[in-house]
C-alpha positions as MATLAB code, in Angstrom:
seq = 'MSHLQISKDEREIMKTEKKPSIQDYTREELSQLIKPSFRAKQVYSWLYHKYVNSFDEMKNLPQALKDDLKEKYRIEPLKMIRKENSKDGSTKYLFELEDGNTVETVLLLMKKKQFNEDGSVKHQEKYTVCISCQVGCKVGCSFCLTAKSGFIANLTAGEIVEQIRFIKKDNNIDANRRLNIVYMGMGEPLDNLGAVSQSSRVFADLDGMAIAPHRQTISTSGLSTKIVKLGKMELGVNLAISLHAVDDELREQLMPINKAYNIQSIIDAVKAFPINDRKRVMFEYLVIKDVNDSMDAAKKLLALLNGIKSKVNLIYFNPYGGTEYKRPEEKDMKAFQEYLTKHGLHCTIRESKGLDISAACGQLRDNELEEK';
ca = [
       0.011    0.013    0.034;
       1.306    3.355   -0.647;
       1.627    5.954    1.857;
      -1.067    8.300    0.656;
      -3.413    9.486    3.349;
      -6.882    7.659    3.795;
      -9.881    8.732    5.669;
     -10.681    8.172    9.060;
     -14.008    6.246    7.914;
     -11.766    4.107    5.592;
      -9.328    3.537    8.656;
     -12.194    2.198   10.906;
     -13.318   -0.086    8.170;
      -9.977   -1.529    7.908;
      -9.769   -2.048   11.621;
     -12.961   -4.045   11.800;
     -11.618   -6.330    8.851;
      -8.291   -7.239   10.501;
      -7.163   -9.310   13.744;
      -6.723   -7.312   16.898;
      -3.087   -6.463   17.535;
      -1.524   -8.408   20.602;
       0.191   -5.184   21.587;
      -3.205   -3.736   22.315;
      -3.519   -5.670   25.594;
      -2.000   -5.541   28.939;
      -0.322   -8.863   30.404;
      -3.388   -9.133   32.759;
      -5.891   -8.875   29.806;
      -3.950  -11.588   27.833;
      -3.900  -13.815   30.728;
      -7.567  -13.880   30.689;
      -7.438  -14.759   26.875;
      -4.603  -17.258   26.631;
      -4.810  -20.452   28.513;
      -2.903  -21.651   30.699;
      -2.709  -17.951   31.522;
       1.113  -18.056   32.633;
       1.728  -18.229   28.815;
       0.780  -14.798   28.696;
       4.025  -13.609   30.687;
       6.001  -15.752   28.154;
       4.392  -13.857   25.352;
       5.128  -10.566   26.803;
       8.611  -11.666   27.126;
       9.064  -12.493   23.512;
       7.667   -9.230   22.638;
       9.115   -6.717   24.883;
      12.321   -8.454   26.016;
      13.466  -10.088   22.905;
      11.517   -7.870   20.312;
      10.383  -10.913   18.099;
       8.063   -9.861   15.069;
       6.289  -13.226   14.704;
       4.585  -15.748   16.932;
       6.652  -18.602   15.311;
       9.714  -17.068   16.945;
       8.288  -17.624   20.410;
      10.096  -21.018   20.958;
       8.864  -21.984   24.332;
       5.274  -21.784   23.342;
       3.449  -25.161   22.211;
       2.822  -25.250   18.537;
      -0.769  -25.501   19.118;
      -0.955  -22.068   21.023;
       1.312  -20.624   18.425;
      -0.982  -21.641   15.780;
      -4.000  -20.429   17.873;
      -2.486  -17.024   18.475;
      -1.677  -16.475   14.747;
      -5.452  -17.340   14.031;
      -6.705  -14.826   16.463;
      -3.961  -11.894   16.863;
      -1.487  -10.076   14.963;
       1.890   -8.575   15.868;
       1.247   -4.813   14.953;
       3.705   -3.848   12.248;
       5.341   -0.565   11.744;
       7.245   -0.054    8.457;
      10.138    2.611    8.842;
      10.200    4.536    5.644;
      12.459    7.424    6.710;
      15.049    7.791    9.445;
      17.303   11.042   10.114;
      20.211   10.976   12.401;
      21.314   14.099   14.119;
      25.072   14.861   14.909;
      23.753   15.431   18.511;
      22.545   11.684   19.039;
      18.905   12.213   18.130;
      17.276   10.199   15.622;
      13.777   10.896   13.988;
      11.674    8.103   12.487;
       8.939    8.281   10.069;
       6.771    5.077   10.297;
       3.989    3.959    7.803;
       1.098    2.259    9.484;
      -0.809   -0.593    8.033;
      -3.467    1.791    6.456;
      -0.657    3.781    4.610;
      -0.704    6.766    7.045;
       2.386    8.076    8.569;
       3.570    9.275   12.067;
       6.997   10.393   13.422;
       8.595    9.201   16.605;
      11.917   10.808   17.929;
      14.557    9.227   20.111;
      16.444   11.950   22.004;
      19.880   11.091   23.522;
      19.977   13.029   26.820;
      23.033   11.805   28.359;
      26.138   10.138   26.331;
      27.593    6.825   27.595;
      30.443    7.468   30.125;
      33.493    5.477   30.846;
      35.817    4.720   33.714;
      39.689    5.078   33.093;
      39.857    1.295   32.671;
      37.361    1.355   29.842;
      34.454   -0.078   31.495;
      30.976    1.714   31.511;
      30.437    4.178   34.192;
      27.088    5.224   32.957;
      24.719    4.032   30.070;
      22.975    6.558   27.804;
      20.124    8.115   28.821;
      17.111    8.434   26.184;
      13.800   10.085   25.933;
      11.460    8.902   23.284;
       8.888   11.358   21.774;
       5.947    9.551   20.698;
       2.806   10.055   18.343;
      -0.776    9.094   19.361;
      -2.693   10.416   16.302;
      -2.105   10.860   12.628;
      -2.394   14.777   12.375;
      -4.213   16.809   15.153;
      -7.459   18.525   15.712;
      -6.027   21.046   17.929;
      -4.888   23.477   14.991;
      -2.031   25.302   16.705;
      -0.831   28.112   14.523;
       2.905   27.489   15.067;
       2.618   23.584   14.603;
       3.306   21.985   11.268;
       1.419   18.766   12.097;
      -1.714   21.073   12.161;
      -1.209   21.561    8.355;
      -2.844   18.323    7.353;
      -5.564   18.382    9.834;
      -6.804   15.357   11.808;
      -6.711   11.972   10.032;
      -7.099    9.251   12.610;
      -6.469    8.009   16.116;
      -3.702    5.525   16.786;
      -4.574    2.437   18.581;
      -2.804    1.427   21.663;
      -0.829   -1.144   19.729;
       0.352    1.477   17.263;
       1.688    3.569   20.112;
       3.365    0.822   21.873;
       4.981   -0.379   18.908;
       6.918    2.851   18.483;
       8.614    2.123   21.700;
       9.260   -1.577   20.861;
      10.666   -0.797   17.297;
      13.016    2.073   18.620;
      14.401   -0.198   21.221;
      15.135   -3.027   18.862;
      16.586   -0.676   16.197;
      18.918    0.824   18.727;
      19.775   -2.503   20.703;
      18.302   -1.065   23.985;
      18.270   -4.016   26.302;
      15.026   -4.796   27.997;
      16.107   -3.992   31.502;
      17.365   -0.300   30.272;
      14.813    2.123   31.117;
      13.942    5.248   29.075;
      11.588    8.079   29.144;
       8.495    8.392   27.247;
       6.816   11.812   26.329;
       3.455   11.678   24.681;
       4.460   14.858   22.710;
       4.738   13.899   18.984;
       1.877   14.187   16.544;
      -1.492   14.528   17.883;
      -3.314   15.500   20.984;
      -2.908   12.715   23.677;
      -6.019   13.621   25.715;
      -8.088   13.520   22.428;
      -7.229    9.811   22.258;
      -7.307    9.129   26.058;
      -8.625    5.621   25.716;
      -5.473    4.430   23.499;
      -3.286    6.534   25.432;
      -4.072    5.260   28.858;
      -4.050    1.669   27.697;
      -0.433    2.011   25.978;
       0.520    3.487   29.425;
      -0.608    0.442   31.331;
       1.284   -1.681   28.591;
       4.522    0.315   29.029;
       4.539    0.174   32.801;
       3.933   -3.783   33.214;
       7.019   -5.142   34.974;
       6.852   -8.187   33.031;
       6.994   -6.076   29.927;
       9.014   -2.934   29.349;
       8.703   -1.926   32.889;
       8.650    1.921   31.993;
       7.150    2.953   35.221;
       4.544    5.667   35.240;
       6.987    8.265   36.704;
       8.943    7.951   33.509;
       5.918    8.774   31.362;
       4.730   12.226   30.662;
       1.410   12.889   28.964;
       1.635   16.455   27.227;
      -1.727   18.240   26.513;
      -2.750   21.447   24.827;
      -5.228   22.093   27.750;
      -8.218   19.802   27.413;
      -9.210   20.749   30.884;
     -12.328   18.310   31.283;
      -9.982   15.453   30.100;
      -7.220   16.697   32.442;
      -9.567   15.984   35.257;
     -10.750   12.430   33.581;
      -6.883   11.532   33.338;
      -6.300   12.473   37.057;
      -9.246   10.129   37.992;
      -7.567    7.310   36.145;
      -4.707    7.521   38.654;
      -2.225    6.086   36.170;
       0.638    7.839   38.283;
       1.933    9.546   35.079;
       3.337   13.102   34.875;
       1.404   15.821   33.218;
       2.745   18.511   31.010;
       0.635   21.572   29.877;
       1.242   23.158   26.543;
       0.692   26.769   27.571;
       2.570   29.013   25.200;
       0.768   32.260   26.266;
      -0.338   34.105   29.350;
      -3.512   35.705   28.391;
      -6.585   34.230   26.600;
      -6.297   36.616   23.517;
      -2.715   35.670   22.540;
      -3.372   31.969   23.180;
      -6.503   31.807   21.157;
      -4.500   33.221   18.097;
      -1.699   30.634   18.672;
      -4.036   27.766   19.919;
      -7.717   28.156   18.718;
      -8.618   25.516   21.234;
      -8.205   28.097   23.829;
     -11.901   29.076   23.024;
     -13.209   26.196   24.393;
     -10.653   25.347   27.136;
      -9.380   28.851   28.427;
      -6.530   29.407   30.590;
      -8.398   29.382   33.820;
     -10.110   26.317   33.260;
      -6.771   24.470   32.661;
      -5.450   26.158   35.938;
      -8.386   24.792   37.795;
      -7.879   21.414   36.305;
      -4.222   21.226   36.976;
      -4.877   22.320   40.724;
      -7.125   19.278   41.228;
      -4.791   16.794   39.358;
      -3.242   14.256   41.807;
       0.522   14.697   42.115;
       2.632   13.014   44.708;
       5.101   15.027   46.699;
       8.091   14.483   44.502;
       6.497   15.752   41.315;
       5.675   18.938   39.628;
       3.234   19.704   36.873;
       5.486   20.801   33.694;
       4.160   23.689   31.745;
       5.642   23.887   28.174;
       6.224   27.397   26.887;
       7.101   27.576   23.419;
       9.095   30.941   22.943;
       8.439   32.824   19.621;
      10.551   35.804   18.805;
       8.528   39.048   19.424;
       5.361   37.020   20.051;
       5.533   36.002   23.631;
       9.030   36.423   25.002;
       8.853   39.737   26.450;
       9.492   40.323   30.348;
       5.959   41.418   30.716;
       4.902   37.993   29.506;
       7.162   36.553   31.957;
       5.868   38.579   34.896;
       2.170   37.416   33.988;
       3.497   33.733   33.732;
       4.820   34.143   37.306;
       1.455   35.460   38.633;
      -0.598   32.704   36.588;
       1.268   29.821   38.241;
       1.397   31.230   41.893;
       0.229   28.418   44.252;
       0.945   25.558   41.677;
       3.779   23.190   42.335;
       5.026   23.630   38.974;
       8.134   23.670   36.364;
       8.353   25.899   33.330;
      10.118   24.396   30.433;
      11.085   27.088   27.922;
      11.317   25.770   24.376;
      12.796   27.338   21.319;
      10.647   27.576   18.336;
      12.002   25.580   15.388;
      11.226   27.286   12.223;
      10.042   25.568    9.306;
       9.332   26.440    5.612;
       6.342   28.579    5.273;
       6.026   29.752    8.880;
       5.954   33.379    9.821;
       7.048   32.706   13.282;
      10.949   33.118   14.164;
      13.304   31.702   16.584;
      13.956   33.723   19.758;
      17.114   35.211   20.747;
      19.293   33.245   23.155;
      19.541   36.358   25.225;
      15.838   36.774   25.391;
      15.498   33.085   26.597;
      17.975   33.608   29.279;
      16.420   36.815   30.652;
      13.086   35.154   30.585;
      14.481   32.217   32.518;
      16.473   34.305   34.940;
      13.454   36.300   35.812;
      11.255   33.225   36.759;
      14.179   31.516   38.699;
      14.815   34.734   40.658;
      11.191   34.881   41.887;
      11.222   31.342   42.904;
       9.688   29.424   39.958;
      11.668   26.387   38.756;
      12.390   26.974   35.109;
      14.617   25.380   32.670;
      15.611   25.978   28.795;
      15.049   22.833   26.791;
      18.245   22.214   24.745;
      17.193   22.063   20.959;
      17.686   18.713   19.527;
      17.998   17.796   15.719;
      18.468   21.343   14.264;
      20.517   19.558   11.399;
      17.499   17.472   10.561;
      13.769   17.841   10.328;
      13.430   19.007   13.875;
       9.912   20.631   13.825;
       7.045   18.278   15.156;
       5.633   16.781   11.571;
       8.353   18.150    9.496;
       9.752   14.796    8.291;
       6.209   13.672    7.533;
       5.354   16.954    5.640;
       8.456   16.331    3.784;
       7.635   12.933    2.694;
       3.929   13.905    1.700;
       5.434   16.945   -0.441;
       7.562   14.615   -2.354;
       4.694   12.270   -2.849;
];
């Protein structure tokens, strides 16, 4: 199948015509479906420890069970159609789904491997993976390249899970190596909350990838009612809010969804969100030159977050072809950060990654579609 976009309705028809993905299920759910139930743990080990792509490779399963699994389920495939490696160690993937749609996933090298004087490994690499949850997006942020194509479809839990499984296999990351996951790729996670929450449970299973909830961050553009719903699920994940503006007028220009979920509704939902004593709610603030980088904006942000156990992550805007927005000056970023820090608000500047490749979210996919 070519990687031309198909409609949401066509995708739903395809989903009903094919077997369910084995990666859609938690181990507990599989133990109810596979008998004897202990075989579910073995299946999980083959999938998430040994990264096999077929049931026939699951050597310690009886042939009758392998045949039954093949008849009832499939192992969700992702086809890598593009891969870009940055000199900073970041890798951007473009995956084609079974229906021909494409999504991006990014592997970020946060810390390089360190060695002792004798050549032995002192510390392993530290990775964060930015995963997608939708093809396209409904939110329509003016600065986001993903928004150009609109919303195409929700990913299934299996399609979300497979992004991590593929990347761990492709980079020879052992099963016992932990990494951090951020639902901050293509799409709005809370607009696909069912699949996102299910994938979070699959990631966290100790007999699978064992990526603990505190290593998972769900980033949202601020669907306040869904923030409340996520909190009631008690998944234990981190919450990040894509704020990007300190007043409703500007935020509506940048993020039209603010008309439905204004800043105050988001602040109220965040205050009700369950966090333990060691966690903070992350507020992502994409800094755009001459738009939201003034000291007046910094002062308003400080007042807005008063009383919330929070951390602000300042992000450089990554320009792409056709955008009117510009990358902010380094001195302005530092002045913004220093003001917040000086007044007691924990604030960091996110290091830009992949500037020598298709860094902007959706850029690799857009390049591929333009060529097609």
